[in-house]
C-alpha positions in Angstrom: 135.9 135.6 68.4 134.9 133.5 71.4 131.1 133.5 71.0 129.3 134.8 68.0 125.6 134.2 67.6 126.1 135.0 63.9 127.7 131.7 63.3 126.7 131.6 59.6 124.2 128.9 59.4 124.0 128.9 55.6 120.3 129.6 55.4 119.9 132.4 58.0 117.4 134.8 56.5 117.8 138.5 56.1 115.7 139.3 59.1 117.8 137.3 61.5 121.1 138.4 60.1 120.1 142.0 60.1 118.8 142.0 63.7 121.9 140.2 65.0 124.1 142.8 63.1 122.2 145.7 64.4 122.7 144.4 67.9 126.4 144.4 67.4 127.1 141.1 69.1 130.5 141.3 70.6 133.0 138.6 71.5 131.5 137.7 74.8 128.1 139.3 75.1 124.7 138.4 73.7 122.6 141.6 73.4 119.0 141.5 74.4 117.6 142.2 70.9 118.0 138.4 70.5 114.5 138.2 71.9 113.0 139.3 68.5 114.4 136.2 66.8 112.9 133.8 69.3 110.2 132.7 66.9 109.6 129.3 65.3 110.4 130.6 61.9 113.8 131.9 63.0 114.6 129.2 65.6 114.3 126.4 62.9 117.3 127.9 61.2 119.6 126.7 64.0 117.7 123.9 65.8 118.0 120.3 64.8 115.0 118.6 63.3 114.5 116.6 66.5 114.0 119.6 68.6 110.4 120.3 69.2 109.2 123.7 68.2 106.1 125.3 69.8 103.3 126.7 67.6 103.2 130.4 66.8 103.9 132.6 69.8 104.0 136.2 70.7 107.6 137.4 71.1 108.6 139.7 73.9 111.5 142.0 73.1 113.2 143.9 75.8 113.5 147.5 74.7 117.1 147.9 75.8 118.8 147.6 72.5 115.9 148.3 70.2 115.3 151.3 72.5 118.1 153.1 70.5 115.6 153.5 67.6 115.2 157.0 66.4 111.8 158.7 66.0 109.6 156.8 63.5 110.2 158.1 60.0 107.3 158.9 57.5 108.9 156.7 54.8 111.8 154.3 54.4 115.1 156.2 53.9 118.2 154.1 53.4 120.7 156.8 54.1 123.7 155.4 56.0 125.0 158.8 57.0 124.3 160.9 60.0 123.2 163.9 57.9 121.8 164.9 54.5 124.3 164.6 51.6 125.3 168.2 51.9 127.9 169.0 54.7 126.4 170.9 57.7 127.8 174.5 58.2 130.7 174.4 60.5 129.6 176.7 63.4 131.6 177.7 66.4 134.5 175.6 67.7 133.6 173.2 70.6 135.6 173.0 73.7 138.2 170.4 74.0 139.4 169.1 77.4 141.4 166.1 78.8 138.8 163.5 79.2 138.7 163.2 83.0 138.5 167.0 83.4 135.9 167.1 80.6 133.5 164.5 82.3 134.0 166.1 85.7 133.1 169.6 84.2 129.9 168.1 82.7 128.9 167.4 86.3 128.8 171.1 87.1 125.8 171.3 84.8 124.2 167.9 85.1 123.6 165.4 87.9 123.8 162.3 85.6 126.6 161.8 83.0 126.2 158.7 80.8 129.2 157.2 79.1 128.1 155.2 76.2 129.9 151.8 76.4 131.2 150.4 73.1 131.4 146.8 74.5 135.0 145.4 74.3 136.8 148.6 73.4 139.9 148.5 75.6 140.7 152.1 75.3 137.4 153.1 76.7 137.5 150.6 79.5 140.9 151.9 80.5 139.4 155.4 80.7 136.6 154.3 83.1 139.3 153.3 85.7 141.3 156.5 85.2 138.2 158.5 85.8 137.1 157.0 89.0 140.7 157.0 90.4 140.9 160.8 90.0 140.5 162.1 93.5 138.0 164.7 92.2 135.6 162.0 91.2 135.0 160.8 94.7 134.8 164.3 96.0 132.3 165.7 93.5 130.4 162.8 92.2 130.8 159.7 94.4 128.5 157.3 92.7 128.6 155.1 89.6 125.9 152.9 88.1 127.2 150.1 85.7 125.6 147.8 83.3 128.3 145.1 83.8 127.2 144.1 87.3 124.1 142.3 88.7 122.0 143.8 91.5 121.7 140.5 93.2 125.3 140.9 94.2 125.1 144.5 95.5 126.0 143.4 99.0 129.2 141.7 97.7 130.4 144.7 95.7 129.7 147.0 98.7 131.9 144.9 100.9 134.6 144.6 98.3 135.0 148.2 97.4 135.0 149.1 101.1 138.1 147.1 101.4 136.8 143.7 102.6 138.7 140.7 101.2 136.2 138.6 99.1 137.1 135.2 97.7 137.2 135.4 93.9 134.5 132.7 93.4 132.1 134.9 95.4 133.3 138.3 93.9 132.8 136.9 90.5 129.1 136.7 91.0 129.1 140.5 90.6 129.7 140.3 86.9 128.5 136.8 86.1 125.0 136.9 87.8 123.7 139.3 85.1 120.7 139.0 82.9 121.9 140.8 79.8 125.3 139.1 79.2 125.9 135.5 78.0 128.6 134.8 78.9 130.1 137.5 80.9 130.6 140.3 80.9 134.2 139.0 80.8 136.2 141.9 79.4 139.1 142.5 81.7 138.4 146.2 81.7 135.1 145.7 83.5 136.6 143.3 86.1 139.6 145.7 86.6 137.1 148.6 87.1 135.8 147.2 90.4 139.4 146.6 91.6 140.2 150.3 90.7 137.2 151.5 92.7 138.4 149.5 95.6 141.9 151.0 95.2 140.6 154.5 95.2 138.3 153.9 98.3 141.2 152.5 100.3 142.7 156.1 100.3 139.4 157.6 101.5 137.5 157.8 104.7 134.2 155.7 104.8 132.0 158.8 104.3 133.8 159.8 101.1 134.1 156.4 99.3 132.7 155.8 95.9 129.4 153.8 95.8 129.0 151.3 92.9 125.5 150.5 92.0 125.0 147.3 90.0 122.3 148.1 87.4 121.4 144.7 85.8 118.2 143.3 87.5 118.4 140.5 90.1 118.4 137.1 88.5 118.8 133.5 89.9 120.6 131.6 87.1 119.9 128.2 88.8 116.2 128.7 87.8 117.0 129.8 84.2 116.9 126.8 81.7 115.6 128.4 78.5 115.3 131.7 76.8 111.7 132.0 77.9 112.8 131.9 81.5 115.2 134.7 80.7 112.9 137.0 78.8 111.1 138.6 81.8 114.5 139.8 83.3 115.6 141.2 80.0 112.5 143.2 79.7 113.3 144.9 83.1 116.7 146.0 82.4 116.2 149.7 81.5 113.5 149.9 84.2 116.1 148.8 86.7 118.7 151.4 85.7 115.9 154.1 85.6 114.7 153.1 89.1 118.1 153.1 90.8 119.1 156.4 89.3 115.8 158.0 90.0 115.2 156.7 93.5 118.8 156.5 94.8 120.5 159.4 93.1 118.2 162.2 91.7 115.5 162.1 94.3 118.2 162.3 97.0 119.9 165.2 95.2 123.0 163.2 94.4 125.1 162.8 91.3 126.2 159.7 89.5 128.2 158.4 86.5 126.3 155.9 84.4 128.3 153.5 82.3 126.0 151.6 79.9 125.8 150.4 76.3 125.3 153.1 73.9 122.1 151.4 72.6 120.3 152.1 75.8 120.7 155.9 75.3 119.0 156.8 72.1 115.6 156.9 70.6 112.0 156.8 72.0 111.7 154.8 75.0 115.4 154.9 75.7 116.9 155.9 79.1 117.7 159.4 77.7 114.1 159.9 76.6 112.7 158.6 80.0 115.0 160.8 82.0 114.3 163.8 79.8 110.5 163.3 80.7 110.8 162.5 84.4 113.9 164.5 85.3 114.3 167.2 82.7 117.9 168.7 82.1 119.5 166.2 84.5 121.4 164.0 82.0 124.4 164.5 79.7 125.3 161.7 77.2 128.9 161.2 76.1 129.5 158.6 73.4 132.9 157.3 72.1 134.0 158.5 68.7 134.4 155.1 67.0 134.5 156.5 63.4 133.2 156.0 59.9 133.5 152.8 57.9 135.8 154.6 55.3 139.4 155.1 56.4 139.7 158.3 54.4 136.7 159.7 56.2 138.3 158.9 59.6 141.5 160.4 58.4 139.6 163.8 58.0 138.4 163.7 61.5 141.8 162.7 62.9 143.4 165.5 61.1 141.1 167.9 62.8 141.9 166.3 66.1 145.7 166.3 65.7 146.3 168.5 68.6 143.7 167.1 70.9 144.7 165.4 74.2 144.0 161.6 74.1 141.7 160.8 75.6 139.6 163.9 75.4 136.0 165.0 75.8 134.8 167.4 73.1 131.5 169.2 73.1 128.9 170.5 72.8 128.0 168.5 69.6 124.9 170.5 68.7 125.5 173.9 67.2 129.3 173.6 66.8 131.7 172.5 64.0 132.0 169.1 65.8 128.5 168.1 64.4 129.7 168.8 60.9 132.7 166.5 61.4 130.3 163.7 62.6 128.2 164.2 59.4 130.8 164.4 56.5 129.3 164.2 53.1 129.8 160.8 51.4 130.9 159.2 54.7 129.0 156.3 56.2 128.5 154.5 59.4 126.7 151.3 58.0 128.5 148.8 55.7 126.9 148.4 52.3 126.1 144.7 52.8 124.2 145.6 55.9 122.3 148.2 54.0 121.3 145.7 51.3 120.0 143.4 54.0 117.9 146.3 55.2 116.5 146.9 51.7 115.6 143.3 51.4 113.6 143.5 54.7 111.7 146.6 53.3 110.3 144.5 50.5 109.5 141.3 52.4 107.2 140.8 55.3 108.7 139.5 58.6 108.6 135.7 59.1 105.5 134.1 60.5 105.2 134.5 64.2 107.4 137.6 64.4 105.3 139.9 66.6 106.2 143.0 68.6 105.4 143.7 72.2 107.6 146.7 72.9 106.4 150.2 73.5 104.7 151.9 70.5 105.3 150.7 67.0 108.0 148.2 66.1 111.1 149.7 64.6 111.1 149.8 60.8 114.2 149.2 58.9 114.6 152.9 58.5 114.3 153.2 62.3 117.0 150.6 62.8 119.3 152.4 60.3 118.7 155.7 62.3 119.4 154.0 65.6 122.7 152.5 64.3 123.7 155.9 63.0 122.8 157.7 66.1 124.8 155.3 68.2 127.8 155.2 65.9 128.1 158.9 65.0 127.6 160.6 68.3 125.8 163.4 66.4 122.9 163.4 68.9 125.1 163.2 72.0 126.0 166.1 74.3 129.7 165.4 73.9 132.0 162.8 72.4 134.9 160.9 74.0 137.8 160.9 71.7 140.1 157.9 72.3 142.5 158.4 69.4 142.4 157.3 65.8 139.8 154.5 65.3 142.3 152.3 63.5 144.3 152.1 66.6 141.5 150.7 68.8 142.1 147.3 70.3 139.8 144.6 71.8 139.9 144.3 75.6 141.3 140.9 76.7 139.0 138.7 78.7 139.2 137.5 82.3 141.2 134.3 82.0 139.2 132.6 84.7 136.6 131.6 82.2 138.9 129.0 80.9 141.0 128.4 84.0 138.1 127.6 86.3 136.2 124.5 85.0 133.1 125.2 87.2 132.9 128.7 85.9 133.3 127.6 82.3 130.7 124.8 82.6 128.1 127.2 83.9 128.7 129.8 81.3 128.7 127.2 78.6 125.3 125.9 79.9 123.8 129.3 79.7 125.0 129.9 76.1 123.5 126.6 75.0 120.2 126.7 76.9 119.2 130.3 77.0 120.1 131.9 73.6 118.0 131.1 70.5 120.1 128.7 68.5 122.6 128.7 71.2 125.6 126.4 71.4 128.1 125.4 74.1 131.2 127.6 74.5 134.4 126.3 72.8 137.0 126.2 75.5 140.0 126.0 73.1 138.7 128.8 70.9 138.3 131.1 74.0 141.9 130.3 75.0 143.3 131.0 71.6 141.4 134.2 71.2 142.7 135.6 74.5 146.1 136.6 73.0 148.8 138.4 74.9 149.3 140.6 71.9 146.7 143.4 71.5 144.2 142.6 68.8 142.7 145.2 66.6 138.9 145.8 67.4 136.9 144.1 64.8 133.7 145.4 63.2 132.7 148.6 61.4 133.9 151.7 63.2 
């Protein structure tokens, strides 16, 4: 793994380890939940003794990844499944469609279709490009809002997807001048996505071209030298997606695809909840089926899907037999070791200085369990994206320019060192070795 905040300092406490695990830090992305660990009590786990630590401070946590928390529970409940222990009654059979057709059909009912992005999943990233290259996408949808691009570079991407030749050092600002990713986003599937939109648009007249909206808020990294400098931008991430879609799409009677991390789409304060209040019945959420942690449980689901096309969109979830497949008895979405850390948190107060400034109450351990289950299971989605058996999933390779271009590497290394609590510079040799030509199995509980 190229960059992993969970670097195993030997004395990391349960709170820090759990929050980092919940955030699902991927190979080249630092999720914004990191804000909650920016406290003296937690920073001292990774800072040297010579590093000055301010006195107790109030922590600002952007709601983007914690926004996936489910409704507050009346008492702690350490279930790791998406359902009670009994299996839910089967119900009617859901519809099953080739994935491109399935997503396009959802647009007949909704004006926004959100694809929950499981960061780094190669099969899902390949699907994004296949979807926007289908001629029906430009004709019936025409817009796509992405998390993996920064709004400061909107003019650059507009020119690029319209066919203008843009030098790589300038084009790269589209995916490097982002607030919510350090470094990156560098998955090759994201980079290729923009090229595929350009390829699709080159076959279309100007009035029918696909418009790409870069959703991450504007940021000037030359002025960001510490995590405290970054925090205000992190807090605006979901606001920015909501504003773009509300003002530029829904209020203008348009449609859009939204590609965004699954954690943005679940729980109180999430984008789904906000759109449900401001624009009722406008949004459909599709999440990838990434599987249980037990291979035998995944085998049961795969057996049910033996004649499904790959990829496929299957739905609706609610009220059909699909929901029972996502809630199998004795099957789990959270590893036991993570659950034990949750239990330890429930019996110990948070470290000194850990305070909450998000909307409403802070998430309890039970809330975080529910959020993780909701994201992993897809049981609360409108439909699921089936990409094949979970044990076949592979990690997306990264854009090699991060280790080929010394200026690019130097700046990303600076950001990872200065602007993440406990951050360290990137390891050039490790990045190079991790970017194997041979597909690598996607790591982590799925």
